[in-house]
C-alpha positions in Angstrom: -32.6 -37.6 -54.8 -30.9 -34.4 -54.0 -31.1 -32.6 -50.7 -30.8 -28.8 -50.5 -29.5 -27.5 -47.2 -29.2 -24.1 -45.6 -26.0 -24.1 -43.6 -26.3 -23.3 -39.9 -23.9 -20.4 -40.0 -25.7 -18.7 -42.9 -29.1 -19.3 -41.2 -27.8 -17.7 -38.0 -26.4 -14.6 -39.9 -29.6 -14.2 -42.0 -32.4 -15.5 -39.7 -35.3 -14.2 -41.9 -34.1 -16.0 -45.0 -36.7 -17.8 -47.1 -35.8 -19.7 -50.3 -38.3 -21.3 -52.6 -37.1 -24.3 -54.5 -39.2 -25.1 -57.6 -38.6 -28.5 -59.0 -39.6 -29.6 -62.5 -39.1 -32.9 -64.1 -39.7 -33.9 -67.7 -39.0 -30.4 -69.0 -39.5 -29.9 -72.7 -37.2 -27.0 -73.5 -37.2 -27.3 -77.2 -40.9 -26.4 -77.7 -42.4 -22.9 -77.7 -43.4 -21.5 -74.3 -45.9 -18.8 -75.3 -46.8 -17.9 -71.7 -43.2 -17.1 -70.9 -42.9 -15.0 -74.1 -46.0 -13.1 -73.1 -44.6 -12.3 -69.6 -41.4 -11.0 -71.1 -43.2 -8.9 -73.7 -45.6 -7.5 -71.0 -42.7 -6.4 -68.8 -40.9 -4.8 -71.8 -44.0 -3.0 -73.0 -44.8 -1.6 -69.5 -41.2 -0.5 -69.1 -41.4 1.4 -72.5 -44.7 2.9 -71.5 -43.3 4.1 -68.1 -45.9 2.2 -66.1 -43.4 -0.1 -64.4 -39.7 -0.3 -63.8 -37.4 -3.0 -62.3 -36.3 -2.6 -58.7 -33.1 -0.8 -58.3 -30.7 -0.4 -55.4 -32.9 2.1 -53.7 -35.5 -0.6 -53.3 -35.4 -2.4 -50.0 -35.5 -5.8 -51.7 -32.2 -4.9 -53.6 -30.7 -3.0 -50.7 -31.0 -6.0 -48.5 -28.8 -8.0 -50.9 -26.3 -5.2 -51.1 -26.0 -5.2 -47.3 -25.6 -9.0 -47.3 -22.9 -8.9 -50.0 -21.0 -6.3 -48.0 -21.2 -8.4 -44.9 -19.2 -11.2 -46.6 -16.7 -8.9 -48.2 -18.2 -8.5 -51.7 -18.7 -5.0 -53.3 -22.3 -5.2 -54.6 -21.7 -2.3 -57.0 -18.9 -4.2 -58.7 -20.2 -7.7 -58.3 -24.0 -7.3 -58.3 -26.8 -9.7 -57.1 -28.3 -11.4 -60.1 -31.7 -9.6 -59.8 -29.9 -6.2 -59.6 -27.8 -6.9 -62.6 -30.8 -8.2 -64.6 -32.9 -5.2 -63.7 -30.2 -2.8 -64.7 -29.7 -4.5 -68.0 -33.5 -4.4 -68.7 -33.7 -0.7 -67.8 -30.8 0.1 -70.1 -31.6 -2.1 -73.1 -35.4 -2.1 -72.8 -35.5 -5.9 -73.3 -34.8 -9.1 -71.4 -32.3 -11.6 -72.7 -33.6 -14.6 -74.6 -31.6 -17.7 -73.5 -34.0 -20.7 -73.5 -37.5 -21.1 -72.2 -36.7 -22.3 -68.7 -34.1 -19.6 -68.1 -36.3 -17.0 -69.6 -39.1 -18.0 -67.2 -37.1 -17.6 -64.0 -35.5 -14.4 -65.3 -38.9 -12.9 -66.0 -40.3 -13.9 -62.6 -37.1 -12.7 -60.9 -37.2 -9.2 -62.4 -40.9 -8.8 -62.1 -40.8 -9.4 -58.3 -37.4 -8.0 -57.5 -36.1 -11.4 -56.1 -32.9 -13.2 -57.1 -33.4 -16.4 -59.0 -31.3 -19.2 -60.4 -31.5 -22.8 -61.5 -29.5 -26.0 -61.5 -29.7 -29.0 -63.9 -30.1 -31.7 -61.3 -28.7 -34.3 -63.7 -25.4 -32.5 -63.5 -25.4 -31.9 -59.7 -23.3 -34.3 -57.6 -24.5 -35.3 -54.1 -26.3 -32.7 -52.0 -26.4 -28.9 -52.4 -25.5 -26.7 -49.4 -25.6 -22.9 -49.0 -22.7 -22.1 -46.8 -19.7 -19.9 -46.2 -16.7 -20.8 -48.4 -13.5 -22.0 -46.8 -11.3 -20.7 -49.6 -10.4 -24.1 -51.0 -13.3 -24.5 -53.4 -13.3 -24.1 -57.1 -15.8 -22.5 -59.5 -16.1 -22.5 -63.2 -18.3 -19.5 -64.3 -21.2 -19.9 -66.7 -20.0 -19.5 -70.3 -16.4 -19.9 -69.3 -15.7 -23.7 -69.2 -11.9 -23.2 -69.2 -11.8 -20.8 -66.3 -11.3 -21.8 -62.7 -11.9 -19.4 -59.8 -11.5 -19.8 -56.0 -14.2 -18.1 -53.9 -12.8 -16.1 -51.0 -13.0 -17.6 -47.6 -16.2 -16.3 -46.0 -18.1 -15.7 -49.2 -21.5 -17.3 -49.3 -21.8 -20.0 -52.0 -24.1 -22.8 -53.2 -21.9 -25.9 -53.6 -22.3 -29.6 -54.2 -19.8 -32.4 -53.6 -17.8 -31.5 -56.7 -17.4 -27.7 -56.7 -19.2 -24.4 -56.4 -22.6 -23.9 -58.1 -23.1 -20.2 -57.4 -20.6 -17.5 -56.2 -21.5 -14.5 -54.0 -24.7 -16.3 -52.9 -26.5 -15.5 -56.2 -24.3 -13.4 -58.4 -23.4 -16.0 -61.0 -24.1 -19.7 -61.7 -21.6 -22.4 -62.7 -21.1 -23.7 -66.2 -21.4 -27.4 -65.2 -24.9 -27.2 -63.9 -26.3 -24.6 -66.3 -29.8 -25.1 -67.6 -30.1 -25.7 -71.4 -32.8 -26.6 -73.8 -32.1 -30.2 -73.2 -32.3 -30.0 -69.4 -35.2 -32.2 -68.1 -34.7 -32.2 -64.3 -34.2 -28.8 -62.9 -34.3 -27.1 -59.5 -35.1 -23.4 -59.6 -34.5 -21.1 -56.6 -36.0 -17.8 -55.6 -34.7 -16.0 -52.5 -35.5 -13.3 -50.0 -33.6 -12.2 -46.9 -36.7 -10.7 -45.3 -39.5 -13.3 -45.2 -41.4 -11.3 -42.6 -41.8 -8.5 -45.1 -41.5 -10.3 -48.5 -42.4 -13.9 -47.8 -45.8 -13.5 -49.5 -44.1 -12.0 -52.6 -41.7 -15.0 -52.7 -44.5 -17.5 -52.6 -46.4 -15.6 -55.3 -43.3 -15.6 -57.5 -42.7 -19.3 -56.9 -46.3 -20.0 -57.9 -46.0 -18.0 -61.0 -42.8 -19.8 -62.0 -44.4 -23.1 -61.3 -47.3 -22.1 -63.6 -45.0 -21.3 -66.4 -43.2 -24.7 -66.0 -46.3 -26.8 -65.6 -47.4 -26.8 -69.2 -43.9 -27.9 -70.3 -43.1 -30.6 -67.8 -44.5 -33.8 -66.4 -44.3 -32.8 -62.8 -43.5 -29.6 -60.8 -43.6 -28.8 -57.1 -42.5 -26.0 -54.7 -40.5 -26.6 -51.5 -39.2 -24.0 -49.0 -35.9 -23.6 -47.1 -35.6 -21.4 -44.0 -33.7 -21.4 -40.7 -36.6 -23.2 -39.1 -36.7 -25.8 -42.0 -33.1 -25.8 -43.3 -33.3 -28.9 -45.4 -35.5 -30.2 -48.3 -35.0 -33.4 -50.3 -36.2 -33.3 -53.9 
């Protein structure tokens, strides 16, 4: 079992945080996921028709993450929150990236609802996962760069397990070690908001949509929630 924990200092600094953790086991990532493909195509078609656009930095959902990044010393226009970067890419290219069905699912739900999302292959996670401020001594190997080692700045918010950092700048970029591939079968997906009072219903809707996309291609799925009031969940 893996425990996800919201660190006390982060909870104090962001008291309206709500994180949905969607767990899926028995994932079958090498089969076709037509419902995910349909969601991607619908977003792209609506964007092309001018009836929908991804949230940008003028949107309060994105602006909140920019403010959070600045609070821990990260320039959000140089190092962008994941949902901001994904939305900008979609607006520019007109299409979402196709990585693999599980990743495509959380990307589509993320950009559709303007909420950051990520995922970790739990078979590659060591020990428990904590969202906390970095002390400056941690290491991080970026997704797609297995030979690169970075050191998060002291005070930067990170996801980390007992080996090293899983995500830098809270949700900017995931680690290579715990990346989700077609062969990942036990995965924790996360969706996040800093304003549960305003956007908690949106987060819960998004988590439900993601779980629906996973259900047809897994043996079990469930949703858990992390918040300052409930800072720990065991999967």
